[in-house]
C-alpha positions as CSV (number, residue, x, y, z in Angstrom):
1,M,-11.9,0.3,20.6
2,R,-12.2,-1.5,17.2
3,K,-16.0,-1.0,17.3
4,L,-15.4,2.7,18.1
5,A,-13.1,3.2,15.2
6,I,-15.5,1.5,12.8
7,C,-18.5,3.5,14.1
8,L,-16.4,6.7,13.7
9,A,-15.7,5.8,10.1
10,L,-19.3,5.1,9.3
11,A,-20.4,8.3,10.9
12,L,-17.9,10.3,9.0
13,G,-18.9,8.5,5.8
14,M,-22.5,9.7,6.2
15,L,-21.3,13.3,6.8
16,W,-18.6,13.5,4.2
17,S,-19.4,11.1,1.5
18,D,-22.3,11.1,-1.0
19,G,-22.2,7.4,-1.9
20,G,-22.4,4.0,-0.2
21,G,-19.3,2.1,0.9
22,G,-17.5,0.6,-2.0
23,A,-20.1,1.8,-4.5
24,P,-19.0,2.9,-7.9
25,A,-18.3,6.6,-8.2
26,A,-20.7,8.7,-10.3
27,S,-17.6,10.3,-11.9
28,T,-13.9,9.6,-11.9
29,E,-13.2,13.3,-11.5
30,G,-11.9,14.2,-8.1
31,L,-10.6,10.7,-7.2
32,I,-7.2,10.1,-5.6
33,A,-5.4,6.8,-5.3
34,I,-4.2,6.3,-1.7
35,D,-2.1,3.7,0.2
36,V,-2.7,3.3,3.9
37,L,0.6,1.8,4.9
38,L,3.1,0.9,7.6
39,L,6.7,2.2,7.7
40,P,9.4,-0.5,8.3
41,D,12.5,0.0,10.4
42,A,16.0,0.5,9.2
43,T,16.7,-3.2,9.0
44,M,14.0,-3.8,6.3
45,V,14.8,-0.5,4.6
46,H,18.4,-1.4,4.2
47,R,17.5,-4.8,2.7
48,V,15.0,-3.5,0.1
49,K,17.3,-0.7,-0.9
50,A,20.1,-3.1,-1.5
51,L,17.8,-5.2,-3.7
52,N,16.6,-2.0,-5.4
53,H,20.2,-1.1,-6.2
54,R,20.7,-4.5,-7.9
55,L,17.6,-4.0,-10.0
56,L,18.7,-0.6,-11.2
57,Q,22.2,-1.9,-12.0
58,E,21.2,-5.1,-13.8
59,S,17.8,-4.6,-15.2
60,S,15.4,-2.0,-16.6
61,G,11.8,-0.7,-16.2
62,G,12.1,0.0,-12.4
63,F,12.3,2.9,-10.1
64,A,14.7,4.1,-7.4
65,L,13.7,4.0,-3.7
66,D,14.1,7.5,-2.5
67,A,12.2,10.3,-0.7
68,T,9.4,10.2,-3.3
69,H,9.4,6.3,-3.6
70,V,9.2,5.3,0.1
71,P,9.8,1.7,1.3
72,H,6.5,0.6,2.9
73,M,4.1,-2.2,3.7
74,T,0.7,-1.7,2.3
75,L,-2.4,-2.3,4.4
76,L,-4.9,-0.9,1.9
77,Q,-4.9,0.7,-1.6
78,C,-8.0,2.3,-2.9
79,Y,-9.6,5.3,-4.6
80,V,-11.4,7.9,-2.5
81,R,-12.7,11.4,-3.3
82,R,-10.2,14.2,-2.6
83,A,-13.0,15.9,-0.8
84,D,-13.1,13.0,1.7
85,L,-9.4,12.9,2.5
86,R,-9.8,14.6,5.9
87,A,-12.5,12.2,6.9
88,V,-10.4,9.2,5.7
89,E,-7.4,10.5,7.7
90,A,-9.6,10.8,10.8
91,A,-11.0,7.3,10.4
92,V,-7.5,5.8,9.9
93,A,-6.1,7.8,12.8
94,G,-8.8,6.3,15.0
95,V,-7.7,2.8,14.0
96,F,-4.0,3.5,14.7
97,R,-4.7,5.1,18.0
98,A,-6.3,1.9,19.2
99,A,-3.8,-0.4,17.6
100,A,-0.5,1.5,18.1
101,P,1.5,-0.3,15.3
102,E,4.9,1.0,16.4
103,G,7.0,-1.9,17.6
104,I,5.1,-4.7,15.9
105,E,7.7,-7.4,15.1
106,L,7.5,-9.3,11.8
107,E,9.5,-11.9,10.0
108,A,10.8,-11.5,6.5
109,T,10.4,-14.9,4.7
110,G,11.6,-14.5,1.1
111,L,11.3,-12.7,-2.2
112,F,8.2,-12.4,-4.3
113,N,7.8,-12.2,-8.1
114,S,4.8,-10.4,-9.5
115,P,4.1,-9.6,-13.2
116,V,3.3,-5.9,-13.7
117,G,2.7,-5.3,-17.4
118,P,6.0,-5.8,-19.3
119,V,8.1,-5.9,-16.1
120,N,8.0,-7.9,-12.9
121,A,7.9,-6.4,-9.4
122,T,9.8,-7.9,-6.5
123,G,10.5,-7.3,-2.9
124,I,10.4,-9.0,0.5
125,S,7.4,-11.0,1.7
126,T,6.7,-11.2,5.4
127,A,4.7,-13.7,7.5
128,T,1.2,-12.6,8.6
129,T,0.6,-12.5,12.3
130,P,-2.8,-12.3,14.0
131,K,-2.1,-8.7,15.1
132,L,-1.1,-7.6,11.6
133,A,-4.2,-9.4,10.0
134,R,-6.5,-7.7,12.5
135,L,-4.9,-4.3,11.9
136,Q,-5.3,-4.7,8.1
137,Q,-9.0,-5.6,8.6
138,D,-9.6,-2.7,10.9
139,V,-8.2,-0.3,8.3
140,V,-10.4,-1.8,5.6
141,D,-13.5,-1.5,7.8
142,A,-12.7,2.1,8.6
143,V,-12.0,3.2,5.1
144,T,-14.6,1.1,3.2
145,P,-17.4,3.8,3.5
146,F,-15.2,6.2,1.5
147,I,-14.0,3.8,-1.2
148,R,-14.9,4.6,-4.8
149,H,-14.2,2.7,-8.0
150,G,-13.2,3.7,-11.5
151,G,-10.0,5.6,-10.9
152,V,-7.9,6.8,-13.8
153,A,-4.3,7.8,-14.3
154,A,-5.1,11.3,-13.0
155,A,-5.7,9.8,-9.5
156,F,-2.0,9.0,-9.2
157,V,1.0,11.3,-8.7
158,E,2.1,12.8,-12.0
159,A,-0.7,11.0,-13.8
160,P,1.9,8.8,-15.4
161,A,1.7,7.6,-19.0
162,S,3.6,4.3,-18.8
163,P,3.3,0.7,-19.9
164,T,2.5,-0.3,-16.4
165,I,-0.1,2.3,-15.4
166,D,-3.1,0.3,-16.7
167,W,-2.0,-2.6,-14.5
168,T,-1.7,-0.3,-11.5
169,I,-5.1,1.3,-12.0
170,A,-6.8,-2.1,-12.1
171,Y,-4.8,-3.4,-9.1
172,V,-5.9,-0.5,-6.9
173,D,-9.5,-0.9,-8.0
174,H,-9.6,-4.6,-7.1
175,F,-7.4,-4.5,-4.0
176,L,-10.3,-5.2,-1.6
177,T,-11.3,-8.3,-3.6
178,N,-7.9,-9.6,-4.5
179,S,-5.5,-8.5,-1.7
180,S,-7.3,-8.1,1.6
181,G,-8.7,-10.2,4.3
182,P,-7.7,-13.9,3.9
183,K,-5.9,-12.9,0.6
184,Y,-3.7,-10.2,2.3
185,G,0.0,-10.8,1.6
186,P,2.2,-8.4,3.5
187,H,5.4,-7.4,1.7
188,V,7.8,-4.5,1.1
189,T,8.3,-3.8,-2.6
190,A,11.9,-3.2,-3.6
191,G,11.4,-2.4,-7.3
192,A,10.7,-3.8,-10.7
193,G,12.8,-5.1,-13.6
194,A,13.1,-7.5,-16.5
195,P,11.1,-10.7,-15.8
196,Q,14.1,-13.0,-16.5
197,F,16.3,-11.1,-14.0
198,V,13.6,-10.9,-11.3
199,A,12.9,-14.6,-11.7
200,G,16.6,-15.3,-11.2
201,L,16.6,-13.5,-7.9
202,Q,14.1,-16.0,-6.6
203,T,16.7,-18.8,-7.0
204,E,19.2,-17.2,-4.7
205,P,19.4,-18.2,-1.0
206,F,17.4,-16.0,1.3
207,R,18.2,-15.6,5.0
208,Q,15.0,-14.8,7.0
209,F,15.2,-11.9,9.4
210,H,13.1,-10.0,11.9
211,F,12.2,-6.3,11.7
212,T,9.8,-4.0,13.4
213,I,7.2,-1.3,12.3
214,R,8.2,2.2,13.2
215,G,5.1,4.2,12.0
216,A,2.1,4.5,9.8
217,A,1.0,6.9,7.1
218,I,-1.2,7.6,4.1
219,Y,0.4,8.3,0.8
220,Q,-0.8,9.2,-2.7
221,L,0.1,6.3,-5.0
222,G,2.3,6.4,-8.0
223,D,2.8,3.8,-10.7
224,I,3.6,0.2,-9.7
225,G,2.1,0.8,-6.2
226,T,4.8,3.3,-5.2
227,A,4.3,5.6,-2.2
228,R,5.0,9.0,-3.8
229,R,3.4,11.8,-1.9
230,R,2.7,11.8,1.9
231,L,-0.8,12.9,2.8
232,W,-0.9,12.0,6.5
233,L,1.6,10.7,9.1
234,R,0.8,9.2,12.4
235,R,2.1,11.2,15.3
236,P,1.6,9.1,18.5
């Protein structure tokens, strides 16, 4: 099934795309920043929303988790042509039909601290399992024929002008190199805040817990890797 999904992606890439997999785009016009992601269950959502509330109450520079900033676990972030979105959705759907991510059980292991321009992002890291690693690689393989580089702020929701957008643009452009395969670090971002406050959160005791995956989707990205606008939702 994995080979079938990859072959489908490659075939669609030849039909829908005018460039090679991962090759730089001839123009940044028409690019959209997307996140192929997993949706965690209520247990994880409750934990990251509680952390998000603390960040908003005691720090600055962050965002509220809500209907347009959806708690999620990224599998792949990248730029694709808007004209290729239907082909990307079909390729991703093929992967999830074979993998059926609903019910995957994962373990939350602690908080992470990641500099994002003038603020630090934080959230809950999870242990990588063989099934999750395989799913992440299958998604990468399926979407790679459509990936383009050189995205700009207009590729994101609301084309934000913020002190963190340059970091976000570069992060998405280099996700394949820096955050996939052996370097994939699954996590659910809770928000962002002042570096000193976020660093202090790392010193607090963390009780590990288990949670499950309840679905998968593709979203258009916002600043700081937020899942802002739903483009596709898996319907088993």
